[in-house]
C-alpha positions in Angstrom: -18.3 9.3 0.1 -18.8 11.6 -2.9 -15.7 13.4 -4.0 -15.7 16.9 -5.5 -13.5 18.3 -8.2 -11.6 20.1 -5.5 -11.1 16.9 -3.5 -9.5 15.3 -6.5 -7.3 18.3 -7.1 -6.2 18.2 -3.5 -5.5 14.4 -3.7 -3.4 14.9 -6.8 -1.3 17.6 -5.2 -0.8 15.5 -2.0 0.3 12.5 -4.0 3.0 14.6 -5.5 4.0 16.3 -2.2 2.3 15.3 1.1 4.3 18.0 2.9 2.9 20.9 0.9 1.5 23.5 3.3 -2.2 24.2 3.3 -1.4 27.8 2.5 0.7 26.8 -0.6 -1.9 24.3 -1.6 -4.7 26.9 -1.3 -2.6 29.3 -3.5 -2.0 26.7 -6.1 -5.7 25.7 -6.2 -7.0 29.3 -5.8 -9.1 28.6 -2.8 -8.8 29.7 0.9 -6.6 27.8 3.3 -9.7 27.2 5.4 -11.4 25.5 2.5 -8.3 23.3 1.9 -8.2 22.4 5.5 -11.9 21.4 5.7 -11.5 19.2 2.6 -8.4 17.5 3.9 -10.1 16.9 7.3 -13.1 15.4 5.5 -10.9 13.2 3.3 -9.0 11.9 6.4 -12.2 11.4 8.5 -13.9 9.5 5.7 -10.9 7.2 5.1 -10.1 8.4 1.6 -6.7 9.5 3.0 -5.5 6.6 5.2 -2.4 8.3 6.6 0.5 10.7 5.8 3.8 8.8 5.8 7.5 9.3 5.3 9.2 6.9 2.9 12.7 6.1 4.1 15.4 4.9 1.7 16.2 1.3 2.9 19.7 1.4 1.4 20.7 4.0 3.9 20.2 1.5 6.6 21.9 -1.4 4.7 18.8 -3.1 3.5 20.1 -3.7 0.0 18.6 -7.1 -0.6 14.9 -7.2 -1.4 13.0 -10.4 -1.9 9.6 -11.4 -3.2 8.8 -14.7 -1.5 6.0 -17.0 -2.5 4.7 -19.2 0.3 2.7 -22.4 0.0 0.7 -23.2 3.2 -0.9 -26.3 4.6 -4.7 -26.0 4.1 -6.6 -24.3 6.8 -3.6 -22.4 8.2 -3.3 -19.6 5.7 -4.6 -16.8 7.9 -2.4 -18.0 10.9 0.7 -18.1 8.7 0.0 -14.7 7.2 -0.4 -13.2 10.7 2.9 -14.8 11.8 4.8 -13.6 8.7 3.4 -10.0 9.1 5.1 -9.8 12.6 8.6 -10.1 11.2 10.3 -6.7 11.0 12.0 -7.4 7.7 8.6 -8.1 6.1 6.9 -5.0 4.8 4.1 -6.5 2.8 2.0 -9.7 3.0 -0.5 -10.6 0.3 -3.2 -13.3 0.3 -3.2 -14.4 -3.3 -4.7 -16.8 -5.8 -2.6 -19.2 -8.0 0.0 -21.8 -7.3 1.0 -20.3 -4.0 -1.1 -19.0 -1.1 0.9 -16.0 0.2 3.4 -13.6 -1.2 5.6 -11.5 1.0 8.0 -8.7 0.3 10.9 -8.4 2.7 14.2 -6.5 3.0 17.6 -7.9 4.3 21.1 -6.6 4.9 22.9 -9.8 3.8 22.4 -13.0 2.0 22.9 -14.8 5.3 20.1 -12.9 6.9 17.8 -13.8 3.9 18.9 -17.5 4.1 18.2 -17.6 7.8 14.8 -16.0 7.4 13.7 -18.5 4.7 15.0 -21.5 6.7 13.2 -20.2 9.8 10.0 -19.9 7.8 10.4 -23.5 6.5 10.7 -24.7 10.1 7.0 -23.8 10.5 5.1 -27.1 9.9 2.3 -25.2 8.2 4.6 -23.8 5.5 5.0 -26.4 2.8 7.5 -24.6 0.5 8.8 -21.2 -0.5 10.0 -19.8 -3.8 12.3 -16.8 -3.3 12.9 -14.2 -6.0 15.5 -11.4 -5.6 14.4 -8.0 -6.8 17.2 -6.8 -8.9 16.0 -3.3 -9.8 12.9 -1.1 -9.4 11.5 -0.3 -12.8 8.4 1.4 -11.2 7.5 1.7 -7.6 4.7 4.0 -6.7 2.0 4.4 -4.1 0.0 6.8 -6.3 -3.5 6.0 -7.3 -4.6 6.9 -10.8 -7.3 9.4 -10.0 -10.1 10.3 -12.4 -10.1 13.7 -14.0 -13.7 14.4 -12.8 -15.7 13.1 -9.9 -17.8 10.1 -10.7 -21.3 11.1 -11.7 -24.2 10.1 -9.6 -26.4 7.6 -11.3 -30.0 8.7 -11.5 -32.2 6.6 -9.3 -34.4 4.2 -11.2 -38.0 4.2 -10.4 -39.7 1.0 -9.3 -41.6 1.0 -12.7 -38.3 0.9 -14.6 -36.9 -2.2 -12.8 
């Protein structure tokens, strides 16, 4: 999908405040609310905007321990293990990675005992060879924002058959 300058402006504004009203957004961008609405609908339908979400502070619910857990998996079982790990409610991200480990997960816990029980439970899976758990001490940067270009990408001119 080709993005217009207006699409990029809308995306920048929504990254700052996804709750901004279409009226306020239209006033800020100096276009009609109908235009804003049509562009947002197009961005949603095309998959540029995947969803609108509320980010809840996990500390409010006692999830003060956050861990990055590296998981080494028995060959041929990576997808199966990833799918199993993704079902745990404490796990909020599962990554298929390259390097010394096969999978990295991010998870939140209320207590050290909860974390310990989770890791020991994972290790009871015969397809999980080992784990390496790192506690996240502090967020230095945490963002879901995408660095958007200032201008829409330019279309490349089509090359003729003779130029190929």
